[in-house]
C-alpha positions in Angstrom: -93.9 100.8 154.1 -97.3 99.1 154.3 -99.9 100.5 156.7 -101.0 98.0 159.3 -104.7 97.0 159.0 -106.7 98.0 162.1 -107.6 95.3 164.5 -111.3 94.2 164.6 -111.7 95.9 167.9 -110.4 99.1 166.5 -112.8 98.9 163.5 -115.9 98.2 165.7 -114.9 101.0 168.2 -114.5 103.3 165.2 -118.2 102.5 164.3 -119.1 103.4 167.9 -117.5 106.8 167.5 -119.2 107.4 164.2 -122.5 106.5 165.8 -121.9 109.0 168.6 -121.1 111.7 166.0 -124.4 111.0 164.3 -126.2 111.8 167.6 -124.8 115.3 167.2 -125.7 115.8 163.6 -129.1 114.0 163.2 -132.1 115.6 164.9 -133.8 113.6 167.6 -137.1 112.1 166.9 -139.5 109.3 167.9 -142.5 107.3 166.7 -145.3 106.5 169.0 -145.6 102.7 169.7 -148.3 100.4 170.8 -148.6 96.7 171.7 -149.9 94.4 169.0 -150.3 90.7 169.3 -148.5 89.1 166.3 -149.0 85.3 166.0 -149.7 84.9 169.7 -146.8 87.1 170.8 -147.0 90.8 172.0 -144.9 93.1 169.9 -144.0 96.8 170.5 -145.0 98.2 167.1 -144.6 101.7 165.5 -147.7 103.7 164.9 -147.6 104.9 161.2 -147.7 108.7 160.8 -146.8 109.3 164.4 -143.3 110.6 164.0 -142.4 113.7 165.9 -139.1 115.5 166.3 -137.8 115.7 169.8 -134.6 116.9 171.4 -131.7 114.7 170.5 -129.3 113.4 173.1 -125.7 113.8 171.9 -123.4 111.1 173.1 -120.0 112.0 174.4 -118.3 110.0 177.2 -120.9 107.3 176.5 -118.6 105.9 173.8 -116.4 104.6 176.6 -119.3 103.0 178.4 -120.5 101.4 175.2 -118.6 98.2 176.0 -120.3 97.9 179.4 -123.7 98.7 178.0 -123.2 96.3 175.1 -122.2 93.5 177.5 -125.4 94.1 179.4 -127.5 94.2 176.3 -125.9 91.1 174.7 -125.3 89.1 177.9 -127.2 86.1 176.6 -125.1 85.7 173.5 -121.9 86.4 175.4 -122.6 83.8 178.0 -123.6 81.4 175.3 -120.3 81.9 173.5 -118.3 81.4 176.7 -120.2 78.2 177.6 -119.8 76.8 174.1 -116.0 77.5 174.2 -115.6 75.7 177.6 -117.8 72.7 176.6 -116.0 72.1 173.3 -112.6 72.5 174.9 -113.4 69.5 177.2 -114.5 67.6 174.1 -111.4 68.6 172.2 -109.2 67.3 175.0 -110.7 63.8 174.5 -109.3 63.8 170.9 -112.8 62.7 169.8 -113.1 65.5 167.2 -109.7 64.5 165.8 -110.8 60.9 165.5 -114.0 62.1 163.8 -112.0 64.2 161.3 -109.8 61.3 160.5 -112.8 59.0 160.0 -114.4 61.7 157.8 -111.3 62.1 155.7 -111.1 58.3 155.2 -114.7 58.2 154.2 -114.4 61.0 151.7 -111.4 59.3 150.1 -113.3 56.0 149.9 -116.3 57.4 148.1 -114.0 59.1 145.6 -113.5 55.7 143.9 -117.1 55.9 142.6 -117.0 57.2 139.1 -120.0 59.5 139.4 -118.9 60.9 142.7 -115.3 61.3 141.4 -116.7 63.4 138.5 -118.8 65.6 140.8 -116.2 65.7 143.5 -116.7 64.0 146.9 -115.9 67.2 148.8 -118.5 69.1 146.7 -121.2 66.6 147.4 -120.4 66.6 151.1 -120.2 70.4 151.3 -123.5 70.8 149.4 -125.2 68.4 151.8 -123.9 70.2 154.9 -124.8 73.7 153.5 -128.2 72.5 152.4 -129.0 71.3 155.9 -128.0 74.6 157.5 -129.8 76.6 154.9 -133.0 74.7 155.6 -132.5 75.4 159.3 -132.1 79.1 158.5 -135.2 79.2 156.3 -137.5 77.2 158.5 -136.7 78.3 162.1 -134.3 81.2 161.6 -131.1 79.5 162.8 -128.5 82.2 163.5 -127.0 82.3 167.0 -126.9 78.5 167.0 -124.3 78.4 164.2 -121.7 79.7 166.7 -121.5 76.3 168.2 -120.9 74.6 164.8 -118.1 76.9 163.8 -115.8 75.0 166.3 -116.6 71.8 164.4 -116.5 72.9 160.8 -113.6 75.2 160.7 -111.0 72.6 161.9 -112.7 70.1 159.6 -112.3 72.4 156.5 -108.7 73.2 157.4 -107.8 69.6 157.8 -109.3 68.8 154.4 -107.0 71.3 152.7 -109.4 74.3 152.7 -109.4 77.3 155.0 -111.4 78.7 157.9 -113.5 80.8 155.5 -114.8 77.6 153.9 -115.5 76.2 157.4 -117.6 79.3 158.3 -119.4 79.1 155.0 -120.5 75.5 155.6 -122.6 76.5 158.7 -122.9 80.3 159.2 -123.1 81.5 155.6 -125.3 78.6 154.6 -127.7 79.4 157.5 -127.6 83.1 156.5 -128.6 82.2 152.9 -131.5 80.2 154.2 -132.4 83.1 156.6 -132.5 85.5 153.7 -134.5 83.2 151.5 -136.8 82.4 154.4 -139.6 80.0 153.7 -141.2 79.6 157.1 -139.0 81.6 159.4 -141.4 82.7 162.2 -139.0 85.5 163.4 -138.9 87.3 160.1 -141.7 86.2 157.7 -144.1 85.3 160.5 -143.8 88.7 162.2 -143.6 90.8 159.0 -146.7 89.1 157.5 -148.6 89.4 160.9 -147.9 93.1 161.1 -149.0 93.5 157.4 -152.3 91.7 158.0 -151.4 88.9 155.6 -152.2 85.2 156.0 -149.3 83.6 157.9 -146.7 82.2 155.5 -148.8 83.0 152.4 -146.9 83.4 149.1 -144.9 80.3 150.0 -144.5 79.1 146.4 -142.6 82.2 145.2 -140.5 82.4 148.4 -139.6 78.7 147.9 -138.4 79.6 144.4 -136.4 82.5 145.7 -134.8 80.2 148.4 -133.7 77.8 145.7 -132.2 80.5 143.4 -130.4 82.2 146.4 -128.9 78.8 147.4 -127.8 78.0 143.9 -125.9 81.2 143.6 -124.5 81.1 147.1 -123.4 77.5 147.0 -121.8 77.9 143.5 -119.8 80.9 144.8 -118.6 79.0 147.9 -117.7 75.8 146.0 -115.8 77.8 143.4 -113.8 79.6 146.2 -113.2 76.3 148.0 -111.9 74.6 144.8 -109.5 77.5 144.1 -108.1 77.5 147.7 -107.5 73.8 147.8 -105.7 74.0 144.4 -103.6 77.0 145.6 -103.7 77.6 149.4 -101.7 80.8 148.9 -105.0 82.4 147.6 -106.6 82.2 151.0 -106.6 85.6 152.7 -106.4 83.7 156.1 -103.6 81.3 155.4 -101.5 82.7 158.2 -104.4 82.7 160.7 -105.2 79.1 159.9 -101.9 78.0 161.3 -103.7 78.0 164.7 -106.1 75.3 163.5 -103.4 73.3 161.8 -101.2 73.2 164.9 -104.2 72.4 167.1 -105.1 69.4 164.8 -101.5 68.2 164.5 -101.0 68.4 168.3 -104.2 66.6 168.9 -103.5 63.9 166.4 -99.9 63.0 167.5 -101.0 60.0 169.6 -104.5 58.7 170.1 -105.0 55.7 172.3 -108.2 53.9 171.4 -109.8 52.5 174.5 -113.0 52.5 176.6 -112.8 53.2 180.3 -115.4 52.0 182.8 -116.5 55.6 183.2 -117.6 55.6 179.6 -120.0 52.7 180.3 -121.3 54.4 183.5 -121.9 57.6 181.5 -123.8 55.7 178.9 -126.1 54.1 181.5 -126.6 57.4 183.3 -127.5 59.2 180.1 -129.7 56.4 178.9 -131.7 56.4 182.1 -132.2 60.2 181.9 -133.2 60.0 178.3 -135.7 57.2 179.0 -137.3 59.3 181.7 -137.7 62.3 179.4 -139.1 60.0 176.7 -141.7 58.8 179.1 -142.6 62.4 180.2 -142.5 63.7 176.6 -143.5 60.7 174.4 -144.7 63.0 171.6 -143.4 66.3 170.4 -145.3 68.9 168.3 -142.7 69.9 165.7 -143.6 73.3 164.3 -142.8 73.9 160.6 -144.2 77.3 159.6 -147.8 77.5 160.7 -148.3 73.7 160.7 -147.5 71.2 163.4 -146.5 67.6 163.1 -146.6 65.3 166.2 -143.6 62.9 166.3 -142.1 60.6 169.0 -138.9 62.6 168.6 -137.3 62.0 172.1 -138.1 58.2 172.1 -136.6 57.9 168.7 -133.4 59.7 169.7 -133.3 57.6 172.9 -133.5 54.3 171.0 -130.8 55.6 168.6 -128.5 56.5 171.5 -129.2 53.2 173.2 -128.2 51.1 170.1 -125.3 53.3 168.9 -124.0 53.8 172.4 -123.3 50.0 172.7 -121.6 49.9 169.3 -119.4 52.9 169.8 -118.3 52.0 173.3 -117.2 48.6 172.1 -115.0 50.4 169.5 -113.6 53.3 171.5 -114.6 56.0 173.9 -113.8 58.6 171.2 -116.7 57.4 169.0 -119.0 57.4 172.0 -118.2 61.1 172.6 -118.9 61.9 168.9 -122.3 60.1 169.4 -122.9 62.4 172.4 -122.3 65.4 170.1 -124.7 64.0 167.4 -127.4 63.3 170.0 -126.9 66.8 171.3 -127.5 68.3 167.9 -130.6 66.1 167.4 -132.0 67.2 170.8 -131.1 70.8 169.9 -133.2 70.6 166.7 -136.1 69.0 168.6 -135.9 71.6 171.4 -135.9 74.5 169.0 -138.6 73.3 166.7 -140.7 71.5 169.3 -140.3 73.4 172.5 -139.3 76.9 171.5 -135.7 76.7 172.9 -133.4 79.7 172.6 -130.0 80.7 173.9 -130.4 79.7 177.5 -131.6 76.2 176.8 -129.1 75.6 174.0 -126.2 76.8 176.2 -127.4 74.5 179.0 -127.5 71.6 176.5 -123.9 72.1 175.3 -122.7 72.7 178.8 -124.1 69.3 179.8 -122.5 67.8 176.7 -119.1 69.0 177.8 -119.5 67.7 181.4 -120.7 64.3 180.2 -117.7 64.1 177.8 -115.3 64.8 180.6 -116.9 62.3 182.9 -116.9 59.6 180.1 -113.2 60.2 179.7 -112.7 59.6 183.5 -111.4 63.2 184.0 -111.4 64.4 187.6 -113.7 67.3 188.6 -110.6 69.6 188.9 -109.4 68.6 185.4 -112.9 69.2 183.9 -113.0 72.6 185.6 -109.5 73.5 184.3 -110.4 72.5 180.7 -113.6 74.4 180.8 -111.8 77.6 182.0 -109.1 77.1 179.3 -111.9 77.0 176.7 -113.4 80.1 178.1 -110.0 81.8 178.0 -109.5 80.8 174.4 -112.8 82.1 173.2 -113.2 85.2 175.4 -112.1 87.5 172.6 -115.3 86.5 170.7 -117.4 87.5 173.7 -115.6 90.8 174.0 -116.3 91.8 170.4 -120.0 90.9 170.7 -120.3 93.2 173.7 -118.5 96.1 171.9 -120.7 95.6 168.8 -123.8 95.8 171.0 -122.6 99.3 172.2 -123.2 100.6 168.7 -126.9 100.1 168.9 -127.0 101.4 172.5 -125.3 104.7 171.4 -127.8 105.2 168.5 -130.8 104.4 170.7 -129.7 106.6 173.5 -129.0 109.4 171.1 -132.7 109.3 169.9 -131.7 109.1 166.2 -132.8 105.6 165.2 -136.4 106.7 164.5 -135.3 109.9 162.7 -133.0 107.9 160.4 -135.9 105.6 159.6 -138.3 108.4 159.0 -135.9 110.2 156.6 -135.3 107.0 154.7 -139.0 106.2 154.4 -139.7 109.8 153.3 -137.2 109.4 150.4 -139.4 106.6 148.9 -142.5 108.8 148.3 -143.1 110.1 144.8 -141.5 107.1 143.0 -143.0 104.6 140.7 -144.0 101.1 141.8 -140.8 99.3 140.9 -138.6 102.2 142.1 -140.6 102.3 145.4 -140.1 98.6 146.1 -136.5 98.9 145.2 -136.1 101.8 147.6 -137.9 99.8 150.3 -135.3 97.1 149.7 -132.5 99.7 150.0 -133.9 101.1 153.2 -134.2 97.7 154.8 -130.6 96.9 153.9 -129.4 100.2 155.4 -131.4 99.7 158.5 -130.0 96.2 158.9 -126.5 97.7 159.1 -127.3 99.2 162.4 -130.2 96.9 163.6 -129.5 93.3 162.6 -132.4 91.9 164.7 -135.0 90.8 162.2 -137.9 90.8 164.6 -137.1 94.3 166.0 -136.7 95.6 162.4 -140.0 94.1 161.4 -141.8 95.8 164.3 -140.1 99.1 163.4 -140.7 99.2 159.7 -143.5 96.9 158.5 -146.5 98.9 159.9 -145.3 101.9 157.8 -144.0 100.0 154.8 -147.2 97.9 154.4 -149.5 101.0 154.5 -147.2 102.8 152.1 -147.4 99.9 149.6 -151.2 100.3 149.6 -150.9 103.9 148.6 -148.7 103.2 145.6 -150.7 100.1 144.5 -148.1 97.4 145.3 -148.8 94.1 147.0 -148.0 94.0 150.7 -146.4 90.7 150.0 -143.8 92.5 147.9 -143.1 94.7 150.9 -142.5 91.6 153.0 -140.1 90.3 150.4 -138.2 93.5 150.4 -137.9 93.3 154.1 -136.9 89.6 154.0 -134.0 90.2 151.5 -133.0 93.4 153.1 -132.9 91.7 156.5 -130.9 88.7 155.4 -128.0 89.4 153.1 -126.2 92.1 155.0 -126.2 90.0 158.2 -123.0 88.5 156.8 -121.1 91.8 156.7 -122.5 94.3 159.2 -120.2 95.0 162.1 -123.2 95.5 164.5 -124.1 91.8 164.3 -122.9 90.1 167.4 -123.4 86.7 165.8 -121.1 87.5 162.8 -118.4 89.0 165.0 -118.7 86.0 167.4 -118.4 83.6 164.5 -115.3 85.4 163.1 -113.6 85.6 166.5 -114.1 81.9 167.1 -112.8 81.1 163.6 -109.8 83.4 164.1 -110.7 85.4 161.0 -110.0 89.2 161.2 -113.0 91.3 160.3 -111.2 93.3 157.7 -110.1 90.1 155.8 -113.6 88.7 156.0 -115.1 92.1 154.8 -112.8 92.0 151.7 -113.7 88.4 150.9 -117.4 88.6 151.5 -118.1 92.1 149.9 -118.3 90.9 146.3 -120.5 88.0 147.4 -122.9 90.4 149.3 -123.0 92.7 146.3 -124.0 89.8 144.1 -126.7 88.7 146.5 -128.1 92.2 146.9 -128.4 92.5 143.1 -130.0 89.1 143.0 -132.5 90.2 145.6 -133.5 93.2 143.5 -134.0 91.0 140.5 -136.2 88.6 142.5 -138.3 91.5 143.6 -139.2 92.5 140.0 -141.8 89.7 139.6 -143.5 90.7 142.8 -144.5 94.0 141.0 -145.0 93.0 137.3 -146.4 89.5 137.7 -149.5 88.0 139.2 -148.0 85.6 141.7 -150.0 83.3 143.9 -150.5 84.8 147.4 -149.4 88.3 146.3 
C-alpha cells in the first residue's frame, strides 16, 4: 500500500516544528546592529565582529501561534494575493481571457506555416520571448511578488496549449527568478550588497551580464526541453491530475461566448480615458530608473494614446477584446509605476483591484454581482494566502528563538582557514543555506555582507566576488525554499502541490547551483573589469 504524500500545509508546519526544535538545540546569540544609509535608504546592518552569545528562547506553544504571527508579518503579500484572486475572477467571468487564449492559439498556428518558425517551433519562440521579458524584469528591478498576478494568466494558457501548469509557472515565476539570480541592475540585491561592501553602485556589470546570459541559456533550455516532452506525452507531467481544474475551467468558460459591446463598455472607455488624460497632464514625464541611471520618458501620455486608439478598435470588435486591452494597459502602468515611482505591493494590488472593478463595470455587471464575483475569487485563492501566512511563521519562530544570528556566526566561522577559491565557494554555500530560512534578499544582504566583504579582504579576494556569491546564493534556492511566501503563493494559485514541485525542480536547482559555482571561479582566478 502506497503511503500518501503529505499535504503542503503538513510539510510547511513540519518545518515550523523543526525550527522550534532548533531553538532548543542551538545556543542563543546576537550581533550588534547599526543604521547605515545604503543608496539613499537607511538599513539596519550587522556590526562585524560584534557577535555575542545570549540566552536562547526555546519555542514551545509558539508553534501553534506561528500561523497568526506569520499572517501579521506577511499581511501585505496575503492581502495582495486575495485582491489579485478577486480581481481576476471578475475578469474571468467576462470570458475575456478565454477569448484571448483562443486568439493566441490561432496566432501560434498561423505563424507555424513559416518555414523558419516551423523549424524552431512557434511555441518555443513564444515561450522564449515571454521568459526573456520576465527574466529582464527580475534582473533589472527584482520582480518577485509581482509574478503572482501573472500565474493566473500563464497557467491556463499553458494548459490550453497542451502543456501543464508547471510550464505556466516557468513562463513567469521561474523566468523572473532566473533573472533575479543573474541580477544585472537589481537595486534590492546588487544595489544593497555593493553599497554595504563600499563598491561603486552596479560596478562589475560586464561579467554579471555574461552570467545572466549563461543562466538564462541553461534555464530556458531545461524548461523548453521539459515542455516539449510533456506536450509529446502528457502522462509525463507530475501534475496531470491537478491540471484537470484548469482544463475544466477553460472548457466551461469556452462553451458559449457571445461577442458584443454593451453601452457600459463605451462609458467605461470614456471614464478611463478621462482619468488617464488627467494623470498624463499631472505626470507628463516619468523618470524610469534602470540601475543607477535614469531615463526621462513620456510614459503615461504614451500609454494613454495607446489606450485611446486601441480602445476604439477593440470596442468595435467586442467587449472581450477591450477587457484584454485593460489588462495590457494595467501591466504597462505596473511597469511604469515600479520603475518610475517605486511602487510595491500596495500600489500594485490597488491597480489590479481597479482593473477588476472596471472589467465588471464594462461588462454591465451590477454592484452586487461584482461583489459576489470578487468574493468567489477570494474564496478560490484563499488557500494560497493561508500557506503564505504559515510559511511566515517559520522565520518568526527562528527570530523569536534568537538562533538566526548564531547560525550565521557558526556558518561564517566555518569559512576561516580555507584557500581563496574554497572560501568563495563556502561563502556561496552559506548564502544558499541562509536563503532557505531567510528568502528576503535585502534582509540577507544587511545581515551578511558587512562581515563577508571584510572577510574577503583578509583572504585577498575581491569584494565583488563576495557580492556575486551573495547574488547566486540569494537567487537559485528561492525556487525551492518552503519559507518563501512568494513560491508557496505561486504554487497554491497554480494548484501545484509543493512535494510535486520539489521533485520536479530539485534537479534544476542542483544544476543551477553547480553553474553558480562555476561562474564564481573566474571572479577568483581572472582579472575581471570592476573586480
